[in-house]
Each structure stands twice: as structure tokens, then as C-alpha cells.
C-alpha positions in Angstrom: 21.1 5.1 3.6 18.4 6.7 1.3 16.1 3.6 1.3 12.8 4.5 2.8 11.2 2.1 5.5 8.1 1.6 3.1 10.5 0.4 0.4 12.3 -2.4 1.8 11.1 -6.0 2.1 12.5 -9.5 2.8 11.9 -12.3 0.5 12.9 -15.4 2.4 12.1 -17.7 -0.4 14.7 -16.0 -2.6 17.0 -15.3 0.2 16.9 -11.5 -0.6 16.0 -8.2 0.9 14.6 -5.8 -1.8 14.7 -1.8 -1.4 14.0 1.1 -3.6 15.8 4.4 -3.1 13.8 7.5 -2.4 16.2 9.7 -3.8 17.4 7.6 -7.1 15.6 5.6 -9.6 17.2 2.5 -8.5 15.9 -0.8 -6.9 18.7 -2.7 -4.9 18.7 -6.5 -3.9 20.8 -7.7 -1.0 21.6 -11.3 -0.2 21.0 -12.1 3.4 24.6 -13.2 3.7 26.0 -9.8 2.1 25.9 -6.2 3.4 26.5 -5.1 -0.1 23.7 -5.1 -3.0 23.8 -8.2 -5.1 22.6 -6.3 -8.2 20.7 -3.0 -9.0 18.0 -2.3 -11.3 17.0 0.8 -12.9 13.4 2.0 -12.4 11.2 4.2 -14.6 10.7 6.9 -11.9 11.3 7.4 -8.4 9.4 5.1 -6.1 7.2 6.5 -3.2 6.1 3.0 -2.3 6.8 -0.6 -2.6 5.3 -4.1 -1.7 6.0 -7.7 -2.2 3.1 -10.4 -2.5 3.1 -12.7 0.0 4.0 -15.7 -2.4 6.9 -13.4 -3.4 6.2 -13.8 -7.1 5.4 -10.1 -7.8 6.9 -6.8 -6.7 4.6 -3.8 -6.7 5.6 -0.3 -6.8 4.0 3.0 -6.5 5.5 5.9 -8.4 5.6 9.6 -7.4 3.7 10.4 -10.5 0.7 8.1 -9.5 1.7 5.0 -11.8 1.3 1.5 -10.5 4.1 -1.0 -11.5 4.2 -4.7 -11.3 7.5 -6.5 -11.7 7.7 -10.6 -11.9 10.4 -11.2 -9.2 11.6 -14.4 -11.0 12.4 -12.9 -14.2 12.8 -9.3 -13.2 10.5 -8.1 -16.1 8.1 -5.4 -15.8 4.7 -7.0 -16.6 2.2 -4.1 -15.7 2.3 -0.3 -15.7 -1.0 1.5 -15.0 -1.9 5.0 -14.4 -3.5 4.4 -11.1 -3.6 7.8 -9.6 -3.2 11.6 -10.2 -0.6 11.9 -7.7 1.9 10.1 -5.6 1.1 6.6 -4.3 1.8 6.8 -0.7 1.2 3.3 0.4 0.4 -0.3 -1.2 -1.3 -2.9 0.7 -1.8 -6.4 -0.3 -4.5 -9.0 1.1 -3.5 -12.3 2.6 -4.2 -14.3 -0.5 -2.6 -11.8 -3.0 -6.0 -11.3 -4.7 -6.3 -7.6 -4.0 -4.1 -4.8 -4.3 -4.8 -1.5 -2.5 -3.3 1.7 -3.5 -3.4 5.0 -1.3 -2.7 8.3 -2.8 -2.0 11.9 -2.5 -4.9 12.6 -4.7 -7.3 12.1 -2.0 -8.4 8.5 -3.2 -7.9 4.7 -2.5 -8.0 2.4 -5.3 -8.6 -1.5 -5.0 -7.2 -3.6 -7.9 -7.5 -7.3 -8.7 -3.8 -8.7 -9.0 -5.0 -11.1 -11.6 -6.2 -8.3 -13.8 -2.8 -6.7 -13.7 -0.5 -9.5 -14.3 -2.6 -11.0 -17.1 -2.9 -7.6 -18.8 0.9 -8.0 -20.0 1.0 -9.1 -23.9 4.0 -11.4 -23.2 2.7 -12.9 -20.0 -0.8 -13.7 -21.9 1.1 -15.1 -24.9 3.2 -17.4 -22.7 -0.2 -18.6 -21.1 -1.8 -18.9 -24.5 -4.5 -16.4 -23.9 -5.9 -13.7 -26.1 -4.3 -10.3 -26.1 -6.1 -7.8 -23.8 -5.2 -4.4 -25.1 -3.5 -1.6 -23.7 -2.6 -1.9 -19.9 -3.0 1.8 -19.4 -6.9 1.2 -19.9 -7.1 -1.3 -16.9 -9.7 0.2 -14.3 -9.6 -0.4 -10.5 -12.0 -2.9 -9.1 -13.1 -0.2 -6.8 -12.3 3.4 -6.1 -12.9 4.5 -2.5 -13.3 8.4 -2.2 -14.4 10.8 0.4 -11.3 12.0 2.0 -10.8 15.8 1.6 -6.9 15.7 1.7 -4.0 13.2 1.1 -4.5 9.6 2.2 -1.4 8.7 3.9 -1.7 5.4 5.6 -4.0 2.4 5.7 -4.4 -1.0 7.1 -6.2 -4.1 5.9 -7.9 -6.6 8.1 -6.2 -9.9 8.6 -7.4 -13.4 7.3 -9.5 -11.6 4.4 -12.2 -10.1 6.7 -12.8 -7.4 4.3 -12.0 -4.4 6.3 -9.9 -1.4 5.4 -9.1 1.6 7.4 -7.6 4.8 6.1 -5.9 7.6 7.4 -5.9 11.2 5.9 -4.4 14.6 6.3 -7.9 15.8 6.5 -7.8 14.4 10.2 -10.1 11.5 9.6 -10.1 7.9 9.8 -12.5 6.0 7.6 -13.3 2.4 7.8 -14.6 0.6 4.6 -15.9 -2.6 3.4 -13.0 -3.6 1.0 -15.3 -6.2 -0.4 -18.1 -4.0 -1.3 -16.4 -0.8 -1.6 -18.5 0.7 1.0 -17.8 3.6 3.5 -19.0 2.0 7.1 -17.7 4.8 9.4 -15.8 8.2 9.6 -14.1 9.2 12.8 -12.8 12.7 13.4 -9.4 13.3 14.9 -8.3 16.3 16.9 -5.2 16.7 14.8 -3.4 15.0 12.0 -2.4 11.6 12.4 1.0 10.1 11.2 0.4 6.5 10.9 -2.0 3.6 11.9 -1.8 -0.1 12.3 -4.6 -2.8 13.1 -4.2 -5.4 15.7 -4.0 -9.2 14.9 -7.6 -9.8 15.9 -9.1 -7.0 13.8 -10.8 -5.2 16.4 -8.5 -2.3 17.2 -6.7 0.3 15.1 -4.1 2.4 16.7 -3.4 5.9 15.4 -0.4 7.8 16.1 -0.6 11.7 16.1 2.2 14.1 15.9 2.8 16.5 18.7 4.6 19.9 19.2 5.9 21.5 22.5 2.4 22.5 23.4 1.0 18.9 23.2 2.1 15.4 24.2 2.2 12.5 21.8 -1.0 10.9 21.5 -2.0 7.6 20.3 -5.7 6.9 19.5 -7.3 3.5 19.5 -10.5 2.6 17.4 -12.5 -0.2 18.7 -14.3 -1.8 15.7 -17.3 -3.9 15.9 -20.0 -5.0 13.4 -22.5 -2.4 14.8 -20.5 0.4 16.4 -17.0 2.0 16.4 -15.6 3.9 19.5 -12.6 6.1 19.9 -10.2 6.3 22.9 -7.4 8.8 23.3 -4.3 8.1 25.4 -1.4 10.8 25.8 2.2 9.5 26.2 4.3 10.9 29.1 7.6 12.0 28.0 
């Protein structure tokens, strides 16, 4: 009951469901045919985010300390541990070809990583491939760091089909639209209040942002229309 929604992922090729507890340093693995965990694996720390690559070969975890972890799902071995952020990693996103890892954090920044750099940094992994040793994995640097938010970055969305657009949501009441391939900020949109979460439609044209509400306000969803030349914002209040 203490498994967080951002820390549960299905692995159909393995016939498994993987989830990390938000209160304990444990990852649990369930068979799709069994309601009880098949086994549990200890973690270095509590994870605040978890993501599985599309090919299901690697499990990516973000710690409350800001450390990024990469496990090989076939062997269960930890193959990378990187000091990715100065504060909690709130979400991990992976592009459709598993080439890029995006981490968003409470330290106000977004880091973009090359998965190939992370997995081949492990000494044993490189030895098995017959590659030269690469040194201390803690020295691995992000491909890009996206900065500009003035408070915790709490959610984000990547465009489908590797179109190179990333949208971030922060407690600073802004949405930022980035070129993930170039590491450039394209647009900033100011919200009236803090957003809770966002998602992007399948056509990569509209981002929907949910905003919290109190007894004085109605729940609100913003829709952000994205195009090459302009960005427009629409607001819709939801009747209760």
C-alpha cells in the first residue's frame, strides 16, 4: 500500500510488475499471475522516482538524495550510480529509443543523460564488452542541464516519436518548453497558481496541466497549444 504511483512499472517481456516503496528501501517484483511479490531487492536509499526503459533491459531509479541509479534487469546488478542532482529526483523520463534519460529535481534543474554513457561507465560491464576502463562513474556529467526554473521542478513530458520537445512544470508557477536535442529554452508560460501535473497528447500538439484548487476556486486544467512559431494557453474550469 506504500508503493507510489510513479514507482510502479509493468515489464511484460519479463512477465513482471516492478515497484519501489516510498517508505522503505525495497524494490518489489510481482508476477502477473501472483498477488504477492516474487522477491524483494534492497535499495541503497529510498527512491522518489522509478522508470523502466522501453526494451526493459534497464531500471532507472532516482533517490531522495539526488543520486541516479541504473540496474540491469536481467542480472539485477547495479551498473551505474551517479550524483545527478543536489536534491530529490522527482521524475525520470526516457525517450522512445531509450537513448536519452531526463531527470527533474527539487534543485530547480533538469538534467539530460545519454543512457549509453551511464551503462558503459560500469567497470565490470566494460570488462565484459572488452572495453577500456572509464574511471569513476561519479564523474559522469549530463549531456545537458536545463536551468531557469526558480523553484522545484515537479513534472515533465517528452514529445513522442523523438521529436525533441520537452515540457517542464515547476512550483514557480511556470511551464517551460525546451528543445531537448539542443538544450535550449523555447518558451515560458506563466500560470495563475501552482500546477500539480501535466501530460502531452499523442500528436505532440497540446500539453494539459492540472492545477490544484481550494474551497475558493474550481479545479482548473490548462491546455497549452504548441507549434513551431507560437504557444498559446487556454484555461478551463471544471464544474464539481
